[in-house]
N, C-alpha and C positions, 0 to 999 in steps of 0.2 A: 689429559689436557685438552682444552677446548678449542675450537676453530677461532673465536673470537681473541683468546689469549695469544694464539699463534700470530695472527695478523697482528695484534700489538707488539710482540715480540719481533716480528721482521722490522715494523716501524720505527720500533726504538733501535734497532741494530743499525738500520740506515742513518737514522740522525747521529749516532753516536760515532759511526765511520765517517761521516762528512765532518764532525767537529775534528775528528783525530786527524783527517787530512788537512783542515785548515791549520791546526796546531803545528804541522811540520812544513808549512810552506814558507820554507828559509830559503837565503842564498845558497848556492853550492857549496861554499867554503864553510857553512855552519851544518850540513849534513855529517854525521860520522856514522862510521860502521855500527857503533851501539844503537844510532837512531835508527837506521835502515833494519837492525836486527828486530828492536821492538816495533817498528810498523808492520814488519813481515809476520813476525808473531800474532800480532793483532789481527790481521788480515785474515790468517789462517782461523782463528778463533771464532770471528764473526761468520765467515763462510761456512763454517761447521756448524754452528748455531743456525743459519738460514737454512741449510740444506735439511737440517733435523725439523726444523719448523715446516719446510715443503714436503717432507716425507710424512709428518703427521697429517697435513691437510689432505695429502692424497689418500691416506688410509682412512680418515673421517668421511671423505666423499663417497668412498665406495661401499661404507657400511649405513647403519641407521642410527649413527650417533651425529649425523648431519644437524647442526642447529636450524630450525625450521622459523623462519620469520613470517609472522602474520601481516598480511597486506590486505587491504580493503579497495572493494570495488562498489560503485555506487551509481544507480540510475534505473531507468527502466528495461535498457537492454545493455546488459552487463557482458561485455566478452571479456574473458580472462586469457591470456597467452603465456603466461609464466608461473604455471602452477605445479604443485607437487602432486602426484598420485596419492592422494588422501582425501580423507572426509574432511567437511567443511569445518572451520572452527566454530563460526556462528552465521546465522542467516537472518535478517531482518525483513520484515515486510512493513514498509512505510505507509503512513495515512497520508491522505490529501484531501483538501477541501477547494471545490471550484464554484464561483458563481457567474453566471453568463450575463452578465450587465449589472446596471445600479437599480434597486428598486424605487419606485416612487409610491407616493399614496395611494394612486388607482391602480398600479401595477406590480404587484410582488414578483419577484424572481428566485427561482427555486435553487435549493443549494445541493450538489452533487458531492457524494464521498466515495472513497475506495470500496469496493464490495457490491456484490449484487448485480444480478443481469436483467434488465429491462426487456420483457418478452412480449411487449405490445408490439403489434406488427402495423405496419402502414394501413391507412385506409379502413382500419377495422371499424370506424364510425360510420363511414359511407356504407360499408357491408350490411351493418346493423339497420341504417334508414332503408337500403334497398330489399330486406328483408321484410321490414314492415309495410312497405311499398304504399303508403299513406301519409302525404306532408302534413295533415292536420294531427297526426299523431307523432310524428318522427321526421326531423329534417336537420341539416347542417345550417347553423345560424350564427350571427355575431350578437354577442349580448355584454352590454357593459363593456363594449370594445374588448372583447374577448372572443378569441376562435372557439365556438362551442359546438356541441350535439345537444339538440332539444328534443324531448319527448314528453308526452302526456302518461298519467299514471296507467293507463289501459292498454299502453303500447305492447302489442304480442302477448298479452295474458292468455289470450284463450288459444294460443299455439305452442304450447311449452316447448315442442321439439325443435322448432325450427326458428322462433323469432326472440331466440336470446340476444342479449347487447355484446358480451364477448366470450369467446371460448377459445381455449387452444387444446393442445394435448398435455393435459395437467399431469403432472407426475406423482406417483406415490412417495410416500416418506419425505415429504418435501414441504417447508414453509416457504407460504408465498406473502408477500406484502404488497396490498392493493391501496393505492393511495391517489385521491384528486381533490381538486376544489371544485364545489357543487353550489348551485344556486337554485333552492326550492321553495314553492310557495305554500308548503306546509312543514310541520314538524318532522314528517317522514320523507326521507330522500328517494322513496319509491325504486330503491335499487336494494337487491338481495343476491348474496352469494350462497349458492345451492351446493349441496354436498351429493354425492350419489346414493347416500343411505336415507336421503330425504330431509335431512335437516338443513338448517340456513342460519345465516347471519343476517339481521336486517338493522343496518345503523340508522340512528335518526339525528335531525340537525335542528337549529332552530329556523323558523320560517322567516322567508323575505330577506335573506342574507346570505354573502359568500361564507361557507365552511368548508375547512380542509378536514377530509374523512381518510383515517388509516386502518385497515381491516388486516389482520394478521390470521391467516388461515392456521387450521389443526392438522398438523403433519401426519396424525393419525388416520386422517379421512383423505379422500380424493375429492377434488372440486369437480362439479358437473358443470357449470356455467357461471356468469355474472348476468342478470336480466332485470327488467322492470317489475316492479311490485305492483299490486293493486291497491292503490290509495289515490284518493282524489288529489289534483294538483298537478303542477308543471314544473319540470327541471331543466338545468343547463350544467353540462360538465365542461369545465375549461379545458379542451383536448391538449393545451400545452403541459397540463399537471398530470394527466392521467399515466399512472404508471402501474406495473404489475413486476413487482421484483421476484425474481427466483431466488429463494434463500442466498442471502449475502454470502459470497463466495469469492476467493480470490484464485486465479489460476497462474500458475508459475509453469513454464516450459524449458526445460534444460536439453541443450543440443551439444554433442562433443564431435561433429563431423562424421560419426559412424552410427551415432543412435539417438533417440530423442524421447524424452521421458516429460510426462504431463502431470502435476500435482494439482489436484483442486483443494484448496484450504478453505474448510467451513468457517465463517465468522459468526454465525447464528443469524441473530436479528440486529446486531449491533454493528454499522458501519466503522471503518476506521477514517477517522477525520485528521486535519493538519496537526502534526505533532504526535498523534498516536502511532503505536507500533507493536509488531510481535515479535519475540524472540524465541530462542529455546526454554526460556523460562516461563512464558505467558504472554499475556494481552495486557499492554500498557495503553491507558487513555488518559490523556491529558486535555482533552475536551470533552464535554457533552452536548446534548441537544434538549430542548424543551419546547412546548406549544403554549404559547400564551396569548390572553386577550385582554382589551381594554387600551388604555392611552399610555400607560408607562408599566414597567414590570420591574421587580426586584429580584436579583438572583444571588440569593444568599451563600451559595457555594462558590461565587465565581472570584476569579484572582483580580484583586486589585489592580487597575489599569491594564488588564488582561485584555488579550485580542477576542473580536467576536465577529459575527456575520449574522444578519436577518434577512428573512424572504420579504419583510416588510420594511419601509424606511425609517429608521430609528437613530436618535444621537444621543451622546453620551460616551463617556470615557471609562465607565466602571470604577471611578473612584471610590464612590458609595455605593458600587454594586447596583446601580439603577440606572435604566434606560428609558427612553422618552420616545413614544411614537409621534409622527406629525399629528395624527389624528387616531381616534378610537379604531382598533383593529380587531379582527377575529381569526383567532387561531392561527398567529404568526408563529414560523419556527425560527428559534433563535439558537445557534450554535455559538458556545464560549468556552473559554478557558478556564480550568478548574483551579481553585486556589490549592488544593490537594489532589495531585493525580490518583487515578485508581488502578490497581493490578488484579487481573483474574488468572489464576493457572490455567495452563491447556486443558482443554477437555481430553478425554481419551481417544476421540477420533480426530481432533488437533493434533494430537502428541504422535500419532501413528503417521501422520501425512509428515509433519516436521523433522520425525527421526529419518523417514525415507530420504527427504531432502538432503538433511546433513551427511547422511551415510554415503549416498549416491556421490557426494562430491564431484571432485574433478579428477581428468586423467592428464597425463603429459601430453596434452593436445590443446587445441583452442577450444574453450567450454563457453558456451553463451547461456545466459540465463533471462528470460522475457517475462513480463507480467502482462497479464490480460485481465479483462473485467468492465463494467460498465465504466469506471473511470480508472483507467490502467495505474497499478503501483509502481512506486519506485522501490529498490531492493537496496539493502547493505549487506555486502558479502564478505566476511572474514576467512580468508582461505591461506593454506600454506604456500608461501612462493618460494619457487624452486631457485635454490642459491648457487648451483652447481656452475651456471654460465659465468655468473659473476666472480665465485672463488677461484674457478679455472684461469679466469683472466688475470686475477691477484698472483697465482701461482707464475704464469707465463710472464707477468711484468717483473717480477722479483728475480726469475731465471735469467730475463735478458740483461737486469742491473748487475747480476754477478758475471755474465758472459762479458 
């Protein structure tokens, strides 16, 4: 017999007993010996039934058959105080989208999502300018109302080891996404990503216009640095847009008062946007991002009247899946809601981390889960709730009634 049925049994017995008491609420001369005997027998029966229910409850509470209620904790910092000592039932990493400001025709605003770690350090551009040590070839400058680093094509070209533009302790077997907005006077952006094996990536752009550049590194190679390339021309990088993202990851930290575990969940090169989530089945994307140029854009796979954000000022409600920019734009990033969400099963690396999170679960102490990252994620945690305090109180309440 389950605990839930025993609780129902107690509740029904209490209700029936109350009805019986109301039924014999008569004047003294109406109460006969037969009535008293009937009442006494009934009370004995009800008392016996409730005692049996209490005994069953106590037995169930002491064994493995206790019913486990699934509860949910949600947020970026989730503290669970009422858990069973068991693995988690499910764990979701939730996506977010943040845009710090409203785009205008002349001032795009970057879109941030969950995942990835920006490894760009403060004053990197000033360090580069200092290494070149020639203001005619490299300097910090304001261009087109943007905070920029300026350089000519020949800056640092003859001093490979010292006059690089950007370098960190690049990790092996790691994806890096290098992105920035750049204005160049030639079709070459005069910037190369060099690997330690001597190979390089040399992207191009349209001359005399702002262009958004994204370079995804080869994880089988190790990056040496990012440096100017020798072509004629002058360049400006908008410093507010320069990012070097170290492999999209989400970090989850779990503490239980005596120990601490950190889980690095790899997202690959796909961030988690608003409405996206990861659970024990896989990665669920409700949005996607695309880069478009021109005065308008048609998004054939968008949800009609769905949500969207853009790095550039744009108007429309996606009723006909078309948005219009205030003026012609180049490489605007648009994030929008999909008509049909996509699903990707967990990779083996993701499955390994997810299994660890679920299996480590919780203990009968306070357990806290915290999300970290370039944009910290919220989590939704389905866990087994400890019912013993509540059920013990129920037993105590029923016992008091009988007393």
